[in-house]
C-alpha positions as CSV (number, residue, x, y, z in Angstrom):
1,M,94.9,72.4,109.0
2,T,95.1,72.4,105.2
3,T,92.5,69.9,103.8
4,H,92.8,70.5,100.0
5,K,94.5,67.9,98.3
6,D,96.5,68.1,94.7
7,G,94.0,67.6,91.9
8,M,90.8,68.9,93.6
9,E,88.5,71.5,92.1
10,Y,86.1,74.0,93.6
11,D,83.0,75.7,92.9
12,I,84.4,78.9,94.6
13,I,88.2,79.9,95.5
14,F,88.7,82.8,98.1
15,A,92.3,84.2,97.3
16,G,92.7,85.2,100.9
17,G,91.9,83.9,104.5
18,G,90.8,87.4,106.3
19,A,87.9,88.4,107.8
20,A,85.8,89.1,105.1
21,A,86.6,85.5,103.5
22,C,86.1,83.6,106.5
23,V,82.6,85.6,107.1
24,A,81.5,84.8,103.3
25,A,82.8,81.5,103.1
26,G,80.9,80.4,106.6
27,R,78.1,81.6,105.5
28,L,77.8,80.0,101.7
29,A,78.7,76.6,103.3
30,R,76.0,76.9,105.8
31,A,73.5,77.8,102.8
32,D,74.4,74.8,100.9
33,P,76.8,72.0,102.0
34,T,77.1,70.6,98.5
35,L,78.9,73.9,97.4
36,S,82.5,73.3,97.2
37,L,84.6,76.1,98.7
38,L,88.3,76.4,99.3
39,V,89.9,79.2,101.2
40,V,93.7,79.9,100.4
41,E,95.4,81.5,103.2
42,G,99.1,82.7,103.0
43,G,99.6,82.1,106.8
44,K,99.0,79.6,109.3
45,N,95.9,78.2,111.1
46,N,95.0,80.3,114.3
47,L,92.5,77.4,115.6
48,N,92.6,77.6,119.5
49,D,95.8,79.3,119.5
50,P,95.9,80.9,123.0
51,M,98.2,83.5,121.5
52,V,95.1,84.5,119.2
53,T,92.2,83.9,121.3
54,T,93.4,85.5,124.6
55,P,92.6,89.2,124.2
56,A,95.3,90.9,126.6
57,I,98.3,89.8,124.5
58,Y,97.4,91.2,120.9
59,P,100.6,93.2,120.9
60,S,102.6,90.0,120.7
61,H,101.6,89.7,117.1
62,L,103.5,92.9,116.2
63,I,106.9,92.1,116.9
64,P,109.0,92.2,113.8
65,D,109.9,88.5,113.6
66,S,106.0,87.4,114.1
67,Q,104.8,84.3,112.5
68,N,101.4,85.9,112.0
69,A,102.5,88.8,110.0
70,I,103.9,90.0,106.7
71,F,105.9,93.3,106.2
72,Y,105.7,95.7,103.1
73,S,107.9,98.7,103.0
74,S,106.6,102.0,101.5
75,E,108.3,104.9,100.0
76,K,110.3,107.4,102.0
77,S,108.1,110.5,102.7
78,E,109.1,114.1,103.0
79,H,105.9,114.6,104.8
80,L,107.1,112.0,107.4
81,R,110.4,113.8,107.9
82,G,112.1,111.1,105.4
83,R,110.9,108.1,107.3
84,Q,110.0,105.0,105.5
85,A,106.6,103.2,106.5
86,V,106.4,99.5,106.7
87,V,103.2,97.7,106.5
88,V,102.5,94.5,108.2
89,T,99.7,92.6,107.0
90,G,97.8,89.7,108.9
91,G,99.5,86.6,108.2
92,A,97.0,84.2,109.8
93,L,93.6,82.7,109.2
94,G,91.4,85.4,110.1
95,G,93.2,88.2,109.1
96,G,93.3,91.1,111.3
97,S,90.5,90.2,113.3
98,S,92.8,87.6,114.6
99,I,95.5,90.2,115.7
100,N,93.7,93.6,116.2
101,F,93.0,95.6,119.1
102,M,89.2,94.2,119.3
103,M,87.8,97.7,119.6
104,Y,84.1,97.5,118.7
105,T,83.4,100.8,116.7
106,R,81.0,101.2,113.9
107,G,81.0,104.0,111.1
108,Q,78.4,106.8,110.9
109,S,75.4,106.4,108.8
110,C,76.4,109.2,106.3
111,D,79.6,107.2,105.8
112,Y,77.8,104.6,103.9
113,D,75.7,106.7,102.1
114,S,78.5,108.6,100.7
115,W,79.6,105.4,99.0
116,Q,76.6,106.3,96.4
117,T,76.3,102.9,95.3
118,E,73.2,101.0,94.9
119,G,72.5,98.5,97.6
120,W,75.3,100.2,99.8
121,D,73.5,103.0,101.7
122,F,73.2,102.8,105.2
123,K,69.6,101.6,105.2
124,S,70.4,98.7,102.8
125,L,73.3,97.6,105.0
126,L,71.9,97.9,108.6
127,P,70.6,94.3,108.3
128,Y,74.2,92.9,107.8
129,F,75.5,94.8,110.8
130,K,72.8,93.4,112.8
131,K,73.2,89.9,111.3
132,L,77.1,89.5,112.3
133,E,76.5,90.5,115.8
134,T,75.3,89.2,119.6
135,F,75.4,92.3,121.6
136,H,75.7,91.9,125.3
137,S,74.5,95.0,127.4
138,E,72.1,95.7,130.0
139,D,71.9,99.4,129.5
140,V,68.2,100.1,129.2
141,A,69.3,103.4,127.3
142,L,70.5,101.2,124.4
143,D,68.6,101.5,121.1
144,E,68.1,97.9,120.5
145,S,66.9,98.6,116.8
146,V,70.4,99.1,115.4
147,H,72.0,96.1,117.3
148,G,72.0,92.4,116.5
149,F,71.2,89.6,119.2
150,E,71.7,86.3,117.2
151,G,75.2,86.7,115.2
152,P,78.3,84.9,115.3
153,I,80.4,87.6,116.6
154,N,80.0,88.3,120.5
155,V,80.3,91.8,121.4
156,S,80.9,92.6,125.2
157,R,82.6,94.6,128.0
158,G,85.1,91.6,128.4
159,T,85.9,90.3,131.7
160,H,87.6,92.9,133.3
161,A,85.9,96.4,132.6
162,L,86.6,98.9,135.5
163,K,83.7,101.2,136.2
164,D,85.5,103.9,138.6
165,Q,88.2,104.2,136.0
166,E,85.5,105.1,133.4
167,N,83.8,107.2,135.6
168,D,86.8,109.3,136.1
169,V,87.5,109.6,132.4
170,L,83.8,110.3,131.7
171,A,83.9,113.1,134.4
172,A,86.8,114.7,132.9
173,A,85.3,114.5,129.2
174,T,82.1,116.3,130.6
175,A,84.0,119.2,132.5
176,H,85.6,120.2,129.2
177,G,82.2,120.2,127.5
178,E,82.0,116.7,126.0
179,K,78.5,115.0,125.8
180,I,78.2,111.5,127.3
181,F,76.2,108.7,125.3
182,A,74.9,105.2,126.3
183,D,76.0,103.9,122.8
184,M,78.2,105.8,120.4
185,N,78.0,103.0,118.1
186,D,74.3,103.5,116.8
187,F,75.6,105.0,113.5
188,K,74.7,108.6,114.7
189,S,76.1,109.8,117.9
190,V,79.1,112.0,117.8
191,G,81.0,114.8,120.0
192,G,81.4,112.8,123.2
193,F,82.4,109.5,124.9
194,A,80.8,106.4,126.1
195,R,81.9,103.2,127.7
196,W,83.2,101.3,125.0
197,Y,82.6,97.5,124.0
198,S,84.9,94.7,122.4
199,Y,85.1,91.9,120.2
200,V,85.5,89.9,123.1
201,G,83.0,87.0,124.2
202,L,81.5,86.4,127.7
203,D,84.0,83.7,128.2
204,G,87.0,86.3,127.5
205,K,87.8,84.7,124.2
206,R,88.8,87.2,121.1
207,Q,85.9,86.9,118.5
208,D,87.8,86.8,115.2
209,A,86.3,85.8,112.0
210,A,87.8,82.3,111.6
211,H,86.5,81.1,114.9
212,R,83.2,82.3,114.6
213,Y,82.4,81.3,110.9
214,I,85.0,78.8,109.9
215,H,86.4,76.7,112.7
216,P,82.7,75.3,113.9
217,L,81.8,74.2,110.4
218,M,85.4,72.6,109.7
219,A,84.8,70.7,113.2
220,S,81.4,69.3,112.1
221,T,81.0,66.3,109.5
222,E,78.2,68.2,107.8
223,Y,80.1,70.5,105.6
224,P,82.5,68.1,104.2
225,N,82.9,70.7,101.1
226,L,84.7,73.4,102.9
227,H,88.4,73.0,102.6
228,L,91.4,75.3,103.4
229,L,94.7,75.8,102.0
230,L,97.1,77.2,104.3
231,Q,100.7,79.0,104.1
232,T,99.9,79.1,100.2
233,K,99.8,82.5,98.3
234,V,97.8,83.3,95.1
235,V,100.0,84.7,92.5
236,R,97.5,85.6,89.9
237,V,93.9,84.6,88.4
238,I,94.0,82.7,85.1
239,F,91.5,83.6,82.6
240,D,90.1,81.6,79.5
241,T,89.5,83.1,76.1
242,S,86.1,85.0,76.9
243,K,88.1,86.6,80.0
244,A,86.4,84.2,82.8
245,A,88.2,83.5,85.8
246,H,88.5,79.7,85.8
247,A,91.9,79.0,88.1
248,V,94.3,80.4,90.1
249,E,97.8,79.9,90.1
250,I,99.6,79.4,93.6
251,V,103.0,78.8,95.5
252,P,104.0,78.0,99.0
253,T,104.4,80.8,101.2
254,P,108.3,81.0,101.5
255,S,108.5,81.2,105.4
256,S,106.7,77.7,105.1
257,E,109.4,76.0,103.0
258,P,112.6,74.5,103.9
259,V,115.4,76.8,102.8
260,L,117.2,74.6,100.2
261,P,119.0,75.2,97.2
262,L,116.6,73.0,95.0
263,N,113.6,74.1,96.7
264,Q,112.0,77.0,94.7
265,G,108.2,76.4,95.6
266,A,106.4,74.7,93.0
267,V,103.8,76.9,91.1
268,K,100.5,74.9,90.5
269,T,97.0,75.8,89.6
270,I,93.4,75.3,91.4
271,S,90.4,75.4,89.2
272,A,87.2,77.2,90.1
273,R,83.9,76.2,88.4
274,K,81.8,79.3,89.2
275,L,83.8,82.0,90.7
276,V,87.1,83.5,92.2
277,I,87.0,85.8,94.9
278,L,90.1,88.1,96.0
279,S,90.2,88.7,99.5
280,S,93.7,89.4,100.3
281,G,94.0,92.8,101.7
282,A,94.1,96.5,100.2
283,L,97.7,95.6,99.2
284,A,97.9,92.2,98.0
285,S,94.4,92.1,96.4
286,A,95.4,95.1,94.1
287,S,98.8,93.2,93.4
288,I,97.0,90.0,92.5
289,L,94.9,92.2,89.8
290,E,98.0,93.3,88.4
291,R,100.1,90.3,88.2
292,S,96.8,88.7,86.6
293,G,96.9,91.6,83.5
294,I,94.5,93.9,85.1
295,G,95.4,97.6,85.8
296,A,97.1,100.3,84.1
297,P,98.5,99.5,80.7
298,T,101.5,101.7,81.0
299,L,102.7,99.6,84.1
300,L,101.9,96.3,82.8
301,N,103.5,96.6,79.7
302,S,106.5,98.0,81.4
303,L,106.7,94.6,83.4
304,G,106.2,92.2,80.4
305,I,102.6,91.5,81.7
306,S,100.0,90.8,79.2
307,L,96.9,93.2,79.5
308,T,93.9,91.5,80.3
309,V,91.8,94.6,81.1
310,D,92.7,98.3,81.2
311,L,91.6,99.4,84.7
312,P,93.8,102.1,86.0
313,G,92.0,102.3,89.1
314,V,93.8,99.3,90.4
315,G,96.1,100.1,93.2
316,E,95.3,104.0,93.3
317,N,93.1,105.6,96.2
318,Y,94.8,104.3,98.9
319,Q,93.2,105.6,102.2
320,D,94.0,105.3,105.9
321,H,93.5,106.9,109.4
322,N,96.4,108.5,110.9
323,C,97.2,107.6,114.2
324,M,99.1,109.2,117.3
325,M,99.7,107.6,120.6
326,Y,100.4,109.7,123.9
327,P,101.3,108.0,127.1
328,Y,100.8,109.2,130.7
329,L,101.9,108.2,134.2
330,T,98.8,107.4,136.2
331,S,97.8,106.6,139.8
332,L,96.2,103.3,138.8
333,E,96.8,100.1,140.7
334,P,98.7,97.0,139.1
335,N,95.3,95.1,138.6
336,E,93.9,98.2,136.8
337,T,96.2,98.0,133.7
338,L,98.0,95.4,131.5
339,D,101.3,96.9,132.4
340,G,102.1,94.1,134.6
341,L,101.4,91.5,131.7
342,L,103.0,93.5,129.0
343,S,106.1,94.2,130.9
344,G,106.9,90.6,132.1
345,R,106.2,91.5,135.8
346,L,102.8,89.2,135.7
347,D,103.7,85.6,134.1
348,F,101.4,84.9,130.9
349,S,101.6,81.2,131.4
350,Q,100.9,81.5,135.0
351,A,98.1,84.0,134.3
352,L,96.5,81.6,131.9
353,A,96.7,78.7,134.4
354,D,94.9,80.9,136.8
355,R,92.3,82.1,134.5
356,N,93.1,85.7,135.3
357,P,90.4,87.8,134.3
358,L,92.7,90.5,133.0
359,L,93.3,88.1,130.0
360,G,90.0,88.7,128.7
361,W,90.6,92.3,128.5
362,N,92.0,94.8,126.0
363,G,92.4,97.6,128.4
364,L,90.0,99.7,126.4
365,D,87.1,100.9,128.3
366,V,86.2,104.5,127.4
367,A,86.4,105.9,123.8
368,G,85.0,108.9,121.9
369,K,84.1,110.6,118.7
370,L,85.0,114.0,118.8
371,R,84.6,117.2,116.6
372,P,86.0,120.8,117.3
373,T,83.6,123.8,117.7
374,T,83.0,126.1,114.7
375,A,85.4,128.7,116.8
376,E,88.0,125.7,117.0
377,A,87.7,124.7,113.3
378,E,88.1,128.4,112.2
379,A,91.3,128.7,114.4
380,L,93.3,126.2,112.3
381,G,93.3,128.3,109.5
382,P,91.2,129.3,106.4
383,E,92.2,126.4,104.2
384,F,91.0,123.8,106.8
385,Y,87.9,125.9,107.7
386,K,86.6,126.1,104.2
387,L,87.2,121.9,104.1
388,W,85.2,121.9,107.5
389,K,82.2,123.8,106.3
390,H,82.0,121.6,103.3
391,D,82.6,118.2,104.8
392,F,82.0,118.2,108.4
393,E,79.9,121.1,109.5
394,H,76.3,119.9,108.7
395,S,77.0,116.2,108.9
396,E,77.4,113.9,111.9
397,R,81.0,112.9,111.0
398,P,83.6,112.9,113.7
399,L,87.0,114.6,113.2
400,V,88.9,112.4,115.3
401,V,88.2,108.8,117.2
402,T,90.2,108.6,120.6
403,A,90.4,106.0,123.2
404,L,92.3,105.5,126.2
405,I,94.2,102.1,126.6
406,D,95.0,101.2,130.3
407,S,98.6,100.4,129.6
408,F,101.9,102.0,128.3
409,L,102.0,101.1,124.6
410,G,105.7,101.0,124.3
411,D,109.0,99.3,125.2
412,H,108.8,99.1,129.1
413,S,112.5,98.5,129.7
414,C,112.8,102.1,128.8
415,L,110.6,103.2,131.8
416,P,111.4,103.8,135.3
417,V,110.6,100.3,137.2
418,S,109.0,101.9,140.2
419,R,108.3,104.8,142.7
420,A,108.7,104.4,146.3
421,G,108.9,100.6,145.7
422,E,105.5,100.2,143.9
423,P,105.4,99.4,140.0
424,L,104.6,102.4,137.9
425,Q,101.3,102.0,135.9
426,Y,100.4,103.9,132.8
427,A,98.0,104.6,130.2
428,T,98.3,105.5,126.7
429,F,95.5,107.9,124.9
430,G,95.3,106.9,121.2
431,L,93.6,109.0,118.5
432,F,93.2,108.9,114.7
433,S,91.7,111.3,112.1
434,C,88.6,110.0,110.6
435,Y,88.6,111.4,107.2
436,P,92.1,112.2,105.9
437,Y,92.4,113.8,102.7
438,S,95.6,112.3,101.7
439,R,95.8,109.6,99.2
440,G,98.5,107.0,98.3
441,S,99.0,103.9,95.9
442,V,100.3,100.6,95.6
443,H,101.6,98.9,92.5
444,I,103.5,95.8,91.6
445,V,107.4,96.2,90.5
446,S,107.4,92.6,88.8
447,A,105.5,89.9,88.2
448,D,107.3,87.7,90.7
449,V,104.9,87.2,93.9
450,K,107.8,87.7,96.1
451,D,109.0,91.2,95.2
452,Q,107.3,93.7,97.6
453,P,105.2,96.3,95.4
454,R,106.0,100.0,95.3
455,F,104.0,101.4,98.3
456,V,103.1,105.2,98.8
457,N,101.2,105.7,102.1
458,G,100.3,109.6,101.4
459,F,100.3,110.3,105.2
460,L,100.3,114.1,105.7
461,S,100.7,114.9,101.7
462,H,97.6,117.0,102.3
463,P,97.8,120.0,104.8
464,A,94.4,119.6,106.3
465,D,95.5,116.2,107.7
466,I,97.9,117.6,110.4
467,K,95.8,120.2,111.4
468,M,93.1,117.6,112.5
469,L,95.8,115.9,114.8
470,L,97.0,119.5,115.9
471,W,93.5,119.9,117.5
472,A,93.2,116.6,118.7
473,Y,96.2,116.6,120.6
474,K,95.4,119.7,122.4
475,K,91.7,118.2,123.0
476,H,92.9,114.9,124.7
477,R,95.3,116.7,126.8
478,E,92.8,118.8,128.3
479,I,90.5,115.7,129.1
480,Y,93.1,113.7,130.7
481,R,94.4,116.3,132.8
482,R,91.0,116.4,134.4
483,T,91.0,112.9,135.5
484,N,91.8,112.0,138.8
485,Q,94.3,109.0,137.4
486,Y,96.6,111.7,135.7
487,Q,100.0,112.0,137.2
488,G,101.9,113.6,134.3
489,E,103.0,113.1,130.5
490,L,105.7,110.8,129.6
491,A,107.9,113.2,127.7
492,L,109.3,110.3,125.3
493,G,105.7,110.3,123.8
494,H,104.8,114.1,123.8
495,P,106.2,117.1,122.0
496,V,109.1,118.8,122.9
497,F,108.1,122.5,124.3
498,S,110.7,125.4,125.3
499,K,111.2,125.5,129.1
500,D,109.2,128.6,129.5
501,S,106.3,127.4,127.2
502,K,102.9,127.5,129.0
503,A,102.4,123.9,127.3
504,A,105.3,122.6,129.3
505,L,104.8,119.1,130.3
506,R,103.9,118.2,133.9
507,D,106.6,116.1,135.7
508,G,106.4,114.9,139.1
509,T,103.9,113.4,141.6
510,I,100.2,115.0,141.7
511,E,98.1,114.8,144.3
512,K,95.7,111.6,144.1
513,D,92.1,111.8,143.8
514,R,92.2,115.8,143.9
515,F,89.1,116.4,142.3
516,K,86.3,116.1,144.7
517,S,83.5,117.5,142.4
518,L,82.6,118.3,138.7
519,E,83.0,121.8,139.3
520,E,86.8,121.3,140.4
521,R,87.2,119.9,136.9
522,R,85.9,122.4,135.0
523,A,87.8,125.1,137.2
524,V,91.0,123.9,135.5
525,K,92.2,126.4,133.1
526,D,92.9,125.1,129.4
527,I,96.7,125.3,128.5
528,E,97.7,128.3,126.3
529,Y,99.3,127.4,123.1
530,S,101.6,129.7,121.6
531,A,102.7,129.6,117.5
532,E,105.9,128.1,118.6
533,D,104.2,125.2,120.6
534,D,101.8,124.7,117.5
535,V,105.0,124.2,115.4
536,A,106.6,122.0,118.2
537,I,103.2,119.6,118.0
538,E,103.2,119.4,114.3
539,E,106.9,118.5,114.3
540,H,106.0,115.7,116.5
541,I,103.3,114.6,114.4
542,R,105.4,114.3,111.4
543,E,108.1,112.5,113.1
544,L,105.8,109.9,114.6
545,V,102.2,109.5,112.8
546,G,101.2,106.1,111.8
547,T,98.5,104.0,110.3
548,T,95.5,102.7,112.4
549,W,95.4,99.7,110.9
550,H,92.6,100.4,108.6
551,S,94.1,100.5,105.1
552,M,91.5,100.6,102.1
553,G,90.1,101.9,98.7
554,T,92.9,100.3,96.4
555,C,90.0,98.3,94.4
556,K,87.3,100.7,95.2
557,M,83.8,100.1,94.2
558,A,82.7,103.1,91.9
559,P,81.9,103.7,88.2
560,R,84.6,102.5,86.0
561,D,84.9,106.1,84.4
562,K,85.5,107.3,88.0
563,G,88.6,105.1,88.7
564,G,86.2,102.1,89.9
565,V,87.6,98.5,90.0
566,V,84.6,96.8,90.9
567,D,80.8,97.4,90.5
568,K,77.7,97.1,93.1
569,D,78.0,93.3,93.1
570,L,81.8,93.1,93.5
571,N,82.5,92.0,90.0
572,V,85.8,93.2,88.5
573,Y,85.4,95.3,85.5
574,G,85.9,93.8,82.2
575,V,85.9,90.1,83.2
576,K,83.8,87.4,84.1
577,K,83.5,85.2,87.3
578,L,86.0,87.5,89.2
579,K,85.1,89.3,92.5
580,V,87.0,91.5,95.2
581,A,85.9,91.3,98.8
582,G,88.7,91.6,101.0
583,M,88.9,93.2,104.6
584,S,92.2,94.6,106.1
585,T,93.3,97.0,108.8
586,S,96.7,98.3,110.0
587,L,98.6,99.0,113.3
588,S,101.5,101.2,114.3
589,C,104.8,99.6,115.1
590,T,108.5,100.2,115.4
591,T,111.6,98.1,114.9
592,Q,112.0,97.4,118.6
593,D,112.2,93.6,119.4
594,S,110.3,93.7,122.5
595,L,106.9,93.0,123.2
596,M,105.6,96.5,123.2
597,G,108.4,98.5,121.6
598,V,107.0,97.4,118.3
599,L,103.7,99.4,118.8
600,N,104.5,102.7,119.5
601,P,106.9,104.5,116.9
602,I,108.4,106.7,119.6
603,Y,111.3,104.4,119.9
604,G,112.6,104.4,116.4
605,T,113.1,106.0,113.1
606,Q,111.6,103.4,110.7
607,L,108.0,103.1,111.2
608,L,106.0,99.8,110.7
609,I,102.0,99.8,110.0
610,F,100.1,96.7,110.6
611,T,97.5,96.0,108.0
612,S,95.2,93.2,108.7
613,L,91.4,93.9,107.5
614,D,91.7,95.2,104.1
615,L,88.7,97.2,102.8
616,S,90.2,97.6,99.5
617,I,86.5,98.0,97.8
618,C,85.7,100.9,99.9
619,P,85.5,104.0,97.8
620,E,85.6,106.5,100.9
621,N,86.5,106.3,104.8
622,V,84.3,105.5,107.7
623,G,84.6,107.5,111.0
624,S,85.5,104.4,113.0
625,N,87.8,101.4,113.5
626,T,87.1,99.4,110.2
627,N,86.7,95.6,111.3
628,N,82.9,96.2,112.0
629,T,82.7,97.4,108.5
630,A,85.1,94.6,107.2
631,L,82.7,91.8,108.6
632,M,79.6,93.6,107.2
633,I,80.9,93.4,103.7
634,G,81.7,89.7,104.2
635,E,78.1,89.3,105.3
636,K,77.0,91.5,102.3
637,A,79.3,89.6,99.7
638,A,78.0,86.4,101.1
639,A,74.3,87.7,100.2
640,I,75.0,88.8,96.7
641,I,76.9,85.5,95.8
642,A,74.1,83.5,97.5
643,Q,71.5,85.4,95.2
644,E,73.4,84.8,92.1
645,L,73.5,80.9,92.9
646,G,69.9,80.8,93.9
647,L,70.5,80.1,97.5
648,E,69.5,81.9,100.6
649,V,71.9,82.9,103.7
């Protein structure tokens, strides 16, 4: 609940209560309980909310009228066949860590070295990656030197990992030439698959940043100076004559206020004696800076905003991963997928009362970081091959990350209910390109916090990006065809091939457990795709591609003359006592009103993108889901601030 009272002042104010803010605020509160800290969050509290703490029902947060989300519309794009994207940002304490897929994925060591920033190279960051986690594994092949075992965030296999399914998929991957690793989250492994871990505790609870860093302190009497201000938006930062940040201007979140003619939402200010930290996401942090007079002079002058700092990099360099999801019919049993729960056949309240182990599972047990062979990269065309040789060939960078989710991630009401009286079970192969070349931007259109910014997502604006996804479609399909659980593609989520194409979709019952050996899987011939088939795949991608809940880069950490917004210590250029340390991710959804209909863009023409753990300071992308990087930035930010204050964290 909100503990802030009007008139209170603080040493440090966090403008945004996402993952990074929770991590940094929690660490600083422990370091010095006398330090007064305020976390301002636009959404509600997530404390002990079963819709947050229960892993299996994460899609419930993505319904368009969700109380845990905020929606941003993007410009229509010719590269997406005229579609308009909508970015849905995390709207609860903990940000994206409270509502994401909980997929534990770390970047490659070369990702952080590529940032070319002192103190942010991989060797310098490894202690923070280890500090944040308690990694639960009994695998003797695990390299314990790169994992942590005493941190707040528990990483485990959840409560319902299914070894037989995992073995089936891993055998299929092996049959198609992929390596199998004990751990692909060691910052170096690439070119294969592994059994996957999640941000789920041994008790089956989601490991969001608020529950792990903030709530235990708020429940204690030992940290009376840590405060929350919920359902409140930060409008702008206020500076004194020396350009030092000394306060923030706030208004109530409109959705939390009664709709009355005289209720306009009072504007108030809260003073910060030492520091203001922006941690509101890749979209909102940039907007706060611009409303505070920090950004491109031409834009700010046109909006009547007084210029505080000429910093044209604000709102530029928007990056994301491009995601596709491909559904399949399977031979799995009802207790081997989340379909019963997500379709409503299994009652959530009853499952909760029964402590059903399905609830402590995100349906994701196997994933991979994949790269094409040299021949496959060359086959994607001379322009792509040139980029491949320059950026990938001699590095440990994956081209795509892919994961098998044991459920249909779409509207179950549009599917057949059963076959021969038995409920049908599905799986979805999700995949995203790790390092898209496309860039976008986000800029305010007025000084009013209620007006959404102009957002250009940039998806597929660079021709190489669609080639990555073309290769990934063919690759994932060959792997899944070699599993025993495969029973054919669901046409509504795949390209439309001509009837006489060799790539035509498989429709109909397939013999269960047809593969008795690895050799039989290897004997399956690859699909032959024609030039016409490639056109069909690319058209399908343009019609359906979305984000992967991994927005970043709009307040990038780089030299000022290279478009940078913050320095190595997260200080905003040109002002004092103002830092940016926000974390955000995003997720593809659609305008359907059902629980799963909002998750996959195969049911609507308007694409929704869920952003929840903004990594706005990141200058370059990382080859992974970004929650882990976001948590690390929170730990690193706490260390930087503590050192400046003479504290130890």
